[in-house]
N, C-alpha and C positions, 0 to 999 in steps of 0.2 A: 502492499496500499505506499511505497514509500512515492512521495510529491502528493497524494493523497488526502485530503482533509477532512477523514472520520468522522468527528465532532462535528465543523460546523452542515456539513448531510445528514447528519441524523437531526442536531439543530430544526432545519430546514425542514422537513420532512414530519416532526413529530408536532412543529405551531403550521405548518400546509392543513393537516391536520387536526388541528385546533385544538391538542392534548397538550397536557403539565406530563414535567417529568415524572411525576409522580403520578400520575393513571399512565403512563407507559409505564412507569414499572413496576406497577402490581401486573396491569397484563402482558408483563413480560416473564413474570415470578423473580424480580431481581430486585436490588434495595434502590432508593431511589441516590443514594450517591453513587452508584456503579452509571447512570445516563447521567447525572450529572459531571461527575470525572471523563465519560467519554465525548459528551459535547465541548471540555473543554480537553480535551487529548494530555488527558493529562493520565490514560492510561492508555494502554492497545490491547482494545476485546482479543478473548478467544474467536473462536473461527465458528462455533456451536452458540459462546455468548453472545457472540452481536448478532445472529441468525433466532433467535429467541427474539429477540428486540424486535427482531424488522420483523418476525411472524407477525410479530402484534402488533403492528402499523398497518394493514402486510403490506411488506416491500418487500421480493425479490433480492437475492442477493444478485443478480445481474443487475437490475436495475436500479441500486445502490452505484455498484459503479461505474456501472458502463450512460444511467439516463436513462431515461422513458421515449427517447428515441427511435422507430426501429432503420434497421439499414435493409436496404434493396439484397436481395437475396445472391448472393454469387460464389464462385467451387474456391478459390483460391483463398489461406490468411496468411500472409507477413506474420513472424513473432513477432514486431512492432502492433502488428494488429490485435492479438489476443488481450484480456480483459480480464486483467489483473482483479481477484478477486479474497483473496488470501488475505490473514491476519498482521504482515508486520513481519512476520517472524520465518513462518514458512507460505511456498509459494504458488496457490494455481490457477494457473491463465485456462479462461474460457473461450475455447472456439467459437463464431458467430455469435454473442451473446445478444446484439438489437439483433438476428436473424429474425423476422416475422414466422409462426407458426413451428418453430422447428420442434422433431421428437423426438432428441436425443441431447441434452450433451454431453461433450471432450471435450476433459482437460489434461491439460500440462500441470504433471505435480512436482514440483522443488517442495522437501522436507528435509532443513539442515540440524545436522545432531540436535537431538535432546526436541529436536520440534514433535508436539502434540496434538489432534486435534481435542480437545479439552476434556476436563472429566468427565462431561454428562456424556452419555453412552449417546451416539445419534441415531435417530430412525425418521425413517419417510421412506411412502407409496413409493413403488419401482422395483426395477431390479440396477446392479451396478457391477461392473467387472474390471478389471487390468489387469497391466504388467508393469511393472516395476525392472524399468529400467536399466540404473543401475542405483547399488547403494543397498540397505536392508531397509524391513521397515516390520512392524510386530505390527499385524492387523488383530480386533477380537470380534468378531463375530457373535449373539446370543453365549457369552461367554466360556467361549471357546478361543484360544490365542496362536498365533499363530507365527512365528519367522520368516519371510518372507522373503529369497536374494533373487540377485538381476535374475531376470530370466523366469520368475516363479510366476505367477499368475492369482489372479483369482475371481469370480460370481456370487454373487452370492442375493435370496433377496432382504431390501434396504430396510423393509420394516423390521427386520432383524436387529435388536440394537448392537452398536459398531460404532469402535475407533485407533485408528491410527496413531504408529509412534515409534517416532527412530530412534532407534536402541543403537546403533550402528555409531561409529566415529568419523564417518564421511557421508554427503548427503544422498539422501537417497530421491530416485525420479522414476516417477512414474506415468504414465499415459492410460486412464481411465474413462469410461462412459458409464453415462447411465439414461436409465428412458422410467416415466416419463422424463421430459427436462427441469428435474427440480429446481433447477438454479433461474429460471422461468415463469413459475409461476406464484406469487407471493403467497406466504403465508401458509403455502402445503410443505416448502422444507425444511429440512431439519439436518442434511447433510454435511457430509466430509469434502468431499468433490465440487 
């Protein structure tokens, strides 16, 4: 999220919906101080925390970072056109974030050592899968944890509680997909990618 003003964007969206910090915190299940600190850019929320707050608005992660203007469909997306939706520590770059009527999300993910999607297990409708391109990641799905290395893959029902953690010494790179595209439907997504 380098260069992206998370606090100002959240405050604008909250005020546009005529919500107080207290009301948004209540809807999202977080403390008032959490909303205040994020809006002041005093803390950088984890993806799972930001997702809980955005679901309460509701606003999708892609709309939060990419804006609401749809872009015309196209076949190719240079690296600089991918939309960063990570939390400032881990990087998730979404392909075609503003493409109207997307039926899946494709994400280029980078987890530095120690990166974690958050203590709250994530759950959402749909299915997801991915391939570890470099490094290793600990993936927990429905209470079962596995260490996946470069070349290993995963595929599961996204309604199962899940969490991604880089417990290794080097960056982990994953290319993942999920369907339906939970990064485009505000209020429905709670997802790592």
